[in-house]
C-alpha positions in Angstrom: -43.8 18.3 22.7 -47.2 19.9 22.5 -49.9 17.4 21.3 -53.7 18.4 20.0 -56.4 15.9 19.7 -59.2 16.8 17.0 -62.5 15.0 17.4 -64.6 17.4 14.4 -63.7 19.9 11.6 -64.4 22.8 14.1 -61.3 22.3 16.4 -59.2 21.4 12.8 -58.6 25.4 12.0 -58.3 26.4 15.6 -56.0 24.0 17.0 -53.9 24.6 13.7 -53.9 28.4 14.1 -52.7 28.2 17.7 -50.0 25.5 16.5 -48.4 27.9 14.3 -48.6 30.8 16.8 -46.8 28.1 19.1 -44.2 27.4 16.2 -43.9 30.7 15.4 -43.1 31.7 19.0 -40.7 29.0 19.6 -39.8 26.5 16.7 -38.0 24.2 19.2 -41.4 22.9 20.2 -42.9 19.4 18.6 -46.1 19.9 17.4 -48.2 16.7 16.6 -52.1 15.9 16.0 -54.0 13.2 17.1 -57.3 12.7 15.0 -60.5 11.4 15.4 -61.6 12.9 12.7 -60.3 11.3 9.3 -61.6 14.2 6.6 -59.5 16.8 8.8 -56.1 14.9 8.4 -55.0 16.2 5.1 -55.2 19.9 6.2 -53.4 19.3 9.0 -50.9 17.5 6.9 -50.9 20.7 4.5 -50.2 22.9 7.2 -47.0 21.0 7.9 -47.8 19.3 11.3 -47.6 15.5 11.6 -50.9 13.8 12.3 -51.7 10.3 13.9 -54.9 9.1 12.6 -56.5 7.1 15.7 -58.1 4.7 13.4 -54.9 4.0 12.0 -53.9 2.2 15.5 -57.5 0.4 16.1 -57.5 -2.6 14.3 -60.8 -4.6 13.5 -63.9 -3.4 15.3 -66.0 -5.6 16.8 -69.7 -5.0 15.7 -70.9 -6.5 19.0 -68.8 -4.3 21.2 -72.2 -2.5 22.4 -73.7 -5.7 23.8 -70.4 -6.3 26.4 -72.0 -3.3 27.7 -75.2 -3.6 27.9 -76.2 -0.8 25.3 
């Protein structure tokens, strides 16, 4: 399995292009994306790849979490 992690808009088209080239060369490779950039998830899905939105797995955020790190 090949996993791409995207964190910004600039990553989306770049990694989709690479994923398509890999898939064309070897269609047996499973390719997935882990996304830290929600606006790009639709483009990944439309390109035919599975995308995991990291924010769906984080749970409720604690607004005071920065206090734990003296930030």
